[in-house]
N, C-alpha and C positions, 0 to 999 in steps of 0.2 A: 539728618540730611533729607531734604524734600525733593520730590521728583522734578519740580519746576526748575531746580538749579541746573539740571543737565542741559548744556548747550542751548540756553534760552534764545539766543539770536537765531540759531538754526531752526528751532521750533517756530519762532515767530515768522521767519521768512517762508518756510514750507507751508505753514497754515495760510499765509497771505496768498501764496501762489496757487494753492489747492482751491481757494475760494474764487479765484479768477476763472473766466471762461477757459475751457480746455484748449491748451496750446502746446505744451511741452511735457515730455516725461521728465520728472525730477530725479536726479541721480545724486545720491549722498555716499561719498566714499571717504575712507579714513581707516586708521589702524584699529585693531581690536581693542576693546576695553576703554573706548573714549566716549561711549554714550549714544551711539547711532541708533541702536534698537530702542533704548529708553526714550530718546527724543521722539521717535516715530510712535511709540506707545502713547505718549502724551498727545500727539496729533490725532491718533485714532480715538482717544477719549473725547476730544473736542470736535471731531468731525460730526456734523449734524445728520448725515445720512447713513446708508449701509456701507460696510467696508469688509475687506478680506485681507488677512495677513498670512503669509506663508514663508518659511525659511528653507533654503537648500543646504543648511549647515548640518548635514547628516554624516554618518560614517563614510558612506560611499556616495560620490557625486551623482545626483539624479540625471536622467536623460532629458532631452529637450521636451518630450511629451509632458513632463512635469509642469513646465511653464504653461502649456496649453490647458492643462487641467485646472490650474489655479485661475487662469484668466477666464475660463468658462464659468467657474464658480462666481466670479465677480459679475460677469454678464447676467447670470441668472438672478442676481440681486438688484438689477436695474429696475427703477420705478419711473413712471412718466414724470418728466420735468425734474428729475432728481438724479444727481451724479452718484456713482459708486466709487469708492477709493480702494485701489488695489496696491498692496505693498509686497514686494518680492525682496527678501533678505538673502544676502550671500549669493547673489545671482551669478557671480563669476564662476561658480563651481559647476554650472550647467554647460555642457558642450554646445557650441553654436548658439548661445543664449541670445546674442544680439540680433541674429537673423530671425529667430522666432519672435522676439519682441517687436521687431520692425514689421513683420507680416501682420501680427495681431493688432498692433497700433494702427496700421494703415487700414486694416479691415474695419476697425471701429470708426475711423475717420470717414471712410466712404459711406458707412451705414448710419452715421450720425449717432453712434452709441457713446454716451458720456461716461466712459471709464477713465478716471484719473489715476495716474500711475506714479508710484515712488519706488525707485530701485536703490538697494543698499549693497555695498560691497566693501570688503576689507582688504582687497588687493587692488590698489589703484591702477597698476600696470595692466592687469587683465581686464578690468572694467573699461578703462580708457581705450584699450585696443579695440574692444567691441564697439564702443561709441563712435570712434573715428571710421571704422570699417563699414558699419551698417546704419548707424542712427544719426548721421550728419543732418543737422537742421531740425532734429526732433527732440532734443534734450537740452536741459540746463543742468550744469554741474555745481554742486555745493561740496566743498571740502570740509570734513570734520577732522580737526586736528587734535593733537594731544592737549590736555587741559592747561590753561594758562595760570599764572600766579593769581590773577584777579579772581578767576573761577574758584580756585582752591581756597583763597583767602575768604571769599564770600560764603562758600558752601561748608568748608571744614574749619574755618578760623585759623588756618595755618599762617605762621610767620614766614619770612623769606628764606630763612635757613632751613626750615622744614621742607619748603618747596624745592630748594636746590638739591637736597638729599633724596627725598622720596619721589620727586618728579611728577606727581599729580595724576597717577592712575586712580580714577574715582572708585573702582571696585575694590581696591586694596586700602583705601583711606582709613577704614575702620580698624585695620590691623597694625597700624604703625606703633602702637604701644608695645607690641611684641615684634621686634625687628626681625628675628629669625623667621617667624611665621610669615611676616610681610614679604621677606625676600623669597621664601619658598613659594609663596603664591605667585609672585611675578615670574619666577623661573618656570614654574609648571603651567600655570593658567594663561600666562601671557606669552612668554618667550617660546617655550616648547610648542605650544598650540599654534602659534603663528608660523614657526618654522615647519612643523609637520603638516598642518592643514592648509595653510595659505601659500606655501612655497613648494615643499616636497611633493605634496599630493597632486598639485596642479601643473607642475613644470617637470620637464625632463632634466634631472640632476644626476650626472654621472658620478659625482663625488660628494655625497651628502655630508660626510664627515668634514670635508673642507668648507662647505657652506657654514656649518656650525662654528668651525674654527675662525672663519672670517668675521662672523658676528662678534664672537668673544674678543677677537683682536681689536675690532673697531671700537667696542665698548671700553676696552682696557686703554687704548691709545686715543680716546676721544679728546679733541682739542689739540692734537699733535699732527704734524705733517709727516707722513710716512710713504715712501715710494713703493710702487708695486715690486720693484726689484729687491728692495730690502725685505718685503714681506715674503718673497720667494724663499729667502734663507731662514725664515722663522716658522713658517707653517709647514705641516707635514702633508705629504701626498699632493703637492701642488703641481698642476699641469703646466700652466703658463700664465702670463699676464692677461691674456684674453679671457681665460676661464675666471680669473679673479674679478675682472671688470664686469663680466656677465653676472656673477654671483652678487657683486656689489649692487648691480642694477635691480636684482630681484629683492634684496634686503631693503633697498630704498623704496621699492614699490609697495612693500608691506609696512612701511612707516616705522622701521626700526632704526636705521642709520642714514647718514648722508655723507657722501664724499665731496666736500667743497672743492671747486676748481680755483686755481690761482687767477687773479685778475691780471691780464696782460694786454688788454686793449683789443685783441682780435680773437674771435672764437676759435680759430684753428690752433693758436698757441695755448689757449686755455685748456683745450681738450688734451693736450700733450703734457700737462702739468701733473706733478704728484698731488694726490688728494690730501686735504685736511679732514681728518675723520671726525664725525660728530655722531654721538648717540642722540636721537631725536627726543629722548626723554631721559633725564638724568637718573631716574629710577632704574633704568637698565644698567647703568654703570654701577650703582650702589649694590643692586641685587646680585650681580655676578662677581663682585669684588671680594665678598666674604668679610668685609670690614664694616664695623658699626658706624653709626652717625658720629659718635664721639671721636672715633679714630680718624675719620675724614676731617672733622672740624678742628682737631688739635694739630694737624699738620698743614702748615700754611700753603706750601706748594701744591699739595694734593687738593686742598680745598679750593685753591685758586683755579685749578684745572676744571674742577666740578662747576664752579661758578661761571667760568668762561663757556663751558658746554651749555649751561642753562641759558646764557645769553644767546649763543649761537642757535640752539634749538628753538628758542623763542622767535628769533628772526626768521628761520626757515619755515616754521609753522605759520607765522602770521603774514608772510608774503604770498602765500598760496592764493592764486586767483587775482592778484593785484597787478601783474605785469612787472613786479620788481624781482631782482635776482640777488642772491647772496654769494659772495666770494671771499677769499682771503688774499693777502699780498705779502710777498717776501722778496727782498733783494739783498743777497748775501746775509749779513747779520741784522738787517733792518726788516721789521715785520709789522704788519697791521693785522689785527685779529680778524676783523670782518669788514667787507666792503659791500655796500648796497648800491645797486645800479638800476636806474630807470630812465629811459628816454635820453641817454647820453649824459646823465647827471650822476655824480658819485658822492656817496657819503661814507667816509672812513671812520670806523669805530675801534677804539682801544679800550679793552677791559682791564681794570686794575682792582683786584679784590682785596689788596692789602699785602700780598706777598711781594717780595723784592723782585723788581723787573728791570730789564735792560732799558736803555734809553728808547723812547718811543720812536717808531718808524713813521709817525704821522707827518713830521716835517719833510722827510725824504719823499714820502708818497705825494704830498702836495706840491713838492718841487717838480716831480715827474708828471703829475696830472694836475695841471693848474686849475682845472674846473672843479676839483674835489673840495668838499667841506669836511670838517673833522669834528668828532664828538668823543669825549671821555665818558666812560661808564664805570662807576665804582668810586674808589678813593680819588679825591680831588675833582670829581666830576658829578654826573647825575647819579644819585644813589641807585643801587641795583634794584631795590624793591620798586622805586619809582619808574625805572626803565621797563621793568617787567610788567607793569600795569598797563602799558600802552602798546598797541601793535607797531610794527616796524614803520609803517607809513606815517604814523604820527610824528616821529622824529625826523623823517625825511622831509615832510612838509614844513615842520617847524624851522629846520635849518634853512630851507629855501626861502621862507617868508622873512627870516631875519637877516638874510644875506644882503 
């Protein structure tokens, strides 16, 4: 595996923006273990001038003075007519980080100091809260998502079945020949680190055991619609649905899961719907299940749910920053796996991986939403590997242009 394979599009975009005149702070957010730091290290290697990299990913979150210290180091490296690049990693762990960054950025702007800044964060909720509160008009946001099938195919030579099971965490890719070791790595280095360092350490959590239970539940029931009320009867030490919704929000902000809302036409009705749970990387399902690749592959219904999760996660990951949204739809026994929405236009997707399915709800959905277009993925439709090679917007545009 070569370094250039890590998030090449992000590396290219950031390098291009860093070489432009100083305009905005560049903010790169995304889950742990998707290559954010590796991508920035590539940028630092290609940066022609002086640079400074610092990370706040220590045992105890540093104080705000830490940012000032790192910023001052960058300022001391300034040379006439030459910019210096400052990279602050895991910045969301610093209390009041956005206020400090705003003050220092504005000081440099007034003094015409050419300090270019890249900020990295693994908790998108905490990073975006700081951006909207303090740094409005001063930043550009780049989402770093879980690895796509195309990236894993190119970098590791994986086939689509390997991607559906292992999910594409690049740091664990070399371990897949030993499935138990691979699963242990994901549970300890990915899942537990995210829960303990990105959520529990930085948020007030009254029921940490419940937070972990909710994650395991969402992974186990990924691809299924489960109401909060039903969850109250299955999880231990549950407070109420408000607590569950809050913990879901935190897990989503860490890039672990997503609770899709039901498409119902109006935002108010959508928010009241039962969520369709999705693990945003199928490796999370496999690593917490205790089942081998062969056990998943040999059971058609189980494998179908894993493949559907891979499609859903791919959609959620690739719509970020595009203005598109992902939903599901159900009316009694009729269901559509995923619904893409943008600008009043709808694309309904049905995933069929080979397992026996009930009659498609696409016909009923198009009857109720006449503007909708439909797309089959899997058996009798677009092959799963072909679908996973393209971002969600590709299919949205393709259907629009052929309509």
